[in-house]
C-alpha positions as CSV (number, residue, x, y, z in Angstrom):
1,M,-14.6,5.1,6.3
2,A,-18.4,4.3,5.8
3,A,-18.5,6.0,2.3
4,Q,-15.7,3.9,1.2
5,L,-17.0,0.8,2.3
6,R,-20.3,1.6,0.5
7,R,-18.6,2.4,-2.6
8,L,-17.0,-0.9,-2.6
9,L,-20.8,-2.2,-2.5
10,E,-21.7,-0.1,-5.2
11,L,-18.9,-1.5,-7.3
12,A,-19.4,-5.5,-6.3
13,A,-22.7,-4.9,-7.9
14,L,-21.2,-4.3,-11.2
15,P,-21.5,-7.6,-13.7
16,H,-17.7,-7.3,-14.6
17,V,-16.5,-6.6,-10.9
18,T,-15.7,-9.3,-8.1
19,I,-14.5,-8.2,-4.6
20,Q,-13.1,-11.0,-2.3
21,V,-12.1,-10.3,1.2
22,V,-9.2,-12.0,2.8
23,P,-9.9,-12.0,6.5
24,F,-7.5,-11.1,8.9
25,G,-7.7,-14.5,10.5
26,T,-6.6,-16.4,7.7
27,G,-3.3,-15.7,8.6
28,A,-0.3,-15.5,6.1
29,H,-1.6,-15.5,2.4
30,P,0.1,-14.9,-0.9
31,G,-0.9,-11.2,-1.3
32,M,1.1,-10.1,1.6
33,E,4.0,-10.1,-0.9
34,G,2.9,-7.0,-2.1
35,P,0.3,-5.7,-4.9
36,F,0.6,-7.1,-8.4
37,L,-1.7,-7.1,-11.5
38,I,-2.0,-9.7,-14.1
39,L,-2.6,-8.1,-17.1
40,S,-4.5,-10.4,-20.2
41,F,-5.0,-9.3,-23.6
42,P,-7.8,-10.9,-26.2
43,E,-5.4,-11.5,-28.9
44,P,-3.3,-14.6,-28.5
45,A,-0.4,-12.9,-30.0
46,D,-0.3,-10.8,-26.7
47,P,0.9,-13.0,-23.8
48,D,-0.2,-12.0,-20.4
49,V,2.2,-9.9,-18.2
50,V,2.4,-9.2,-14.6
51,Y,2.9,-5.7,-13.2
52,V,4.4,-5.9,-9.6
53,D,4.1,-2.8,-7.3
54,A,6.8,-1.8,-5.0
55,T,8.0,1.1,-2.9
56,M,10.9,2.2,-5.4
57,G,8.3,1.8,-8.6
58,G,7.1,-1.3,-10.4
59,A,8.2,-3.7,-12.8
60,Y,6.9,-5.8,-15.8
61,L,7.1,-9.5,-15.7
62,E,6.7,-11.2,-18.9
63,L,8.8,-14.5,-18.8
64,P,6.0,-17.4,-19.0
65,A,7.6,-18.7,-15.5
66,D,7.2,-15.7,-13.7
67,V,3.5,-15.1,-14.9
68,R,2.5,-18.7,-14.1
69,R,3.7,-18.1,-10.7
70,Y,1.8,-14.8,-9.9
71,S,-1.3,-16.9,-11.6
72,L,-0.8,-19.6,-9.1
73,M,-0.6,-16.9,-6.1
74,F,-3.7,-15.4,-7.6
75,D,-5.4,-18.5,-7.6
76,H,-4.4,-19.4,-3.9
77,L,-5.4,-15.8,-2.9
78,R,-8.8,-16.4,-4.1
79,A,-9.1,-19.8,-2.6
80,A,-7.9,-18.1,1.0
81,A,-10.8,-15.3,0.5
82,L,-14.2,-15.4,1.3
83,K,-16.4,-15.9,-1.5
84,P,-17.9,-12.9,-3.3
85,D,-21.3,-13.0,-1.8
86,D,-19.8,-13.8,1.7
87,S,-17.2,-10.6,1.0
88,V,-20.2,-8.3,0.1
89,D,-21.9,-9.2,3.4
90,L,-18.7,-8.6,5.5
91,I,-18.4,-5.3,3.9
92,A,-22.3,-4.4,4.5
93,R,-21.6,-5.3,8.0
94,H,-18.7,-3.0,8.3
95,A,-20.1,-0.3,6.4
96,E,-23.0,-0.4,8.6
97,A,-20.9,-0.4,11.9
98,A,-18.9,2.5,10.5
99,A,-21.9,4.8,9.9
100,R,-23.0,3.9,13.6
101,A,-19.6,5.0,14.8
102,D,-19.8,7.9,12.8
103,E,-23.3,8.9,14.0
104,E,-22.1,8.5,17.9
105,K,-19.2,10.6,17.3
106,G,-21.6,13.3,15.6
107,S,-18.6,13.2,12.9
108,G,-21.2,12.6,9.8
109,D,-19.7,10.8,6.9
110,R,-16.2,12.0,6.5
């Protein structure tokens, strides 16, 4: 797990990547409904689309009301999450703890 967390830290350093963690203690939040992507395109003629992932497959939502609903969910999710710098600090602390646990078990970094 330490390697996965370190990889997240590497990605967080990229200029086009923002990582925000929603702490477990936050409780219920909009992201619990399931994974989704909001796809935005540079051309104004190409409207935003939402991709919703589910166990039996995914669905593309194109209706403006659906896109607005998921955009609002995303805004609420970002508001519930730690700030990006605080998220990176949390990930770094957990990466260090995972590395120490691996060393104590003698398992290396699997």
